Steps between C-alpha positions, in 0.01 A plus 500: 500500500371855543173371646678275748743763628241778520268270693787427733578867559133573568493209743807644677311822567196317632705262713701781655188695594363195681824352631498416868127443487516195276444454129175443322307517181481282196614530144583324178758227453859621504647617171835333432779695341649313204841438659598475867747741648834322526793529735689768309214747466504672839724805496570609856663826396431818701327697226545872473835674485520642852286588799315829519660732752245558781381859529378509860765736633443786260128472424336360810348230280288252693438225248499375143569803283334569166714629220800282592612224261560206736723213380331162538705219649367184341501133418427425135345182358526443128201318353718339236791298637839646431766710665338829611630821355531837673175627653465826692194695609393803701166641611385862493173627645385830351522803728121529501452127558311456173724236343786252543783471250696175472840564342660179376808382316479142377806364319606858427161609361352785709129568541295746702144388570255732675196352672226759560151456642373347177761223532398386849313170498468461878582697815396391848691777675792275587580347160460659157518310171536685169544386139614676183587408142788691344728446201371148440553389860264451793606641838346424838585666832383372840597738781445414869545679830284798402325525837713283730842652426617860530848489346517202266312310231523147362330299229527332162543628145477313172599551135370261235399477137131419531512185293570132552850515354766506769773754435808606692367844599207359698554520873345545840675673790436533871635832624521754780623855559445819697658752737798308632631555851837680495779265605591739783148458644511120522505407870808330643323341798161365592254332268186580299221260408310560176163360389358507150406302192651341192381419151649310212453265210606138461518233234471130582698222338243461220483871412183604682517852639360606839475815710655496847423715805582477867595678820859583590666573832861615511727587793812709450759465779730796451742398773580171327437639148257217427146453373259213550136444418220293358250504215180317594122494449575427135224504241544380141258561216499339157135568425360393836666615821639237734672558830809303597481470879829435667718589201763750609810670361769558762729799434850546639768746397717801577493881488746707297482878454127579473401159362485133581511163323492132580357156434148365503398146599144388419336221699163331473257436786696193600822706532653331194714728285336543159727766354743784560583844372643842575364835613628855528363841588566846636391723785272792419402818682706751702569248777443157345123511556440255214659220302431383148664230295478209260546124501563217253408136564600164350285201593633148531236394247621743234256778582623859516367830632596862551340763721530828686401619846450807715470536878508766771582506871 
């Protein structure tokens, strides 16, 4: 299981760096995980206890700030079927930029995992992947938006046991966080259009795991308090990358406070609906310069996926 999920996370990083320009490259046959993710294993809870109060007014901050412990809003997928427990996480970048600390609480058990330079397995400037073993568990952190986003970050983190025995504390989460726009600074008229990328992980009906990447466009209409958008140019990788031309995820929802949420409808190239899901996110930056969020998908064929995204105007 560890091999399959780590290969998937690595593929996410590679797919995201090349997304929009098409997939490519070969690889080994996909590694199946022993049991498929089932319908009750996606926890669409917000993650984190509260938002970080933006500090623009009193510091003149212009972007993602080091030394702040950002709550991560997340979707959680349990590898072993069962009702998910409580999972929270936050992300802290050291003041000197030398390390990232993932603070987690899984089923009431806290952990603080610091990834320094020796933990980084890949970094293409936009996406960093790091791994660490601690207290008998393996942790992986994939963080995206490093060069494309100024105020937010998104990605995937994983906790697992490093063996082939499925246990309840093994999970994978798609997450996002950052310098949230103050509610008072959310426009009340006009609209913004955001462009960016998404990444995620999916499991098909037989239990095979695959990385997912794509482009996202989102429009926020502040006059009508609505959001709409599309995820397209999708690339999936389960050992060998394959594009899925014409597959799109249509997004439609509403704005509340400094966030938004709604429903997702996924269609194939023939415009047939192949699944549905939900999405949510928040505005980031002093004046809603960016959005970041997460999504969860249920396919008509029993497949499931979770992901996160980031975009800027």
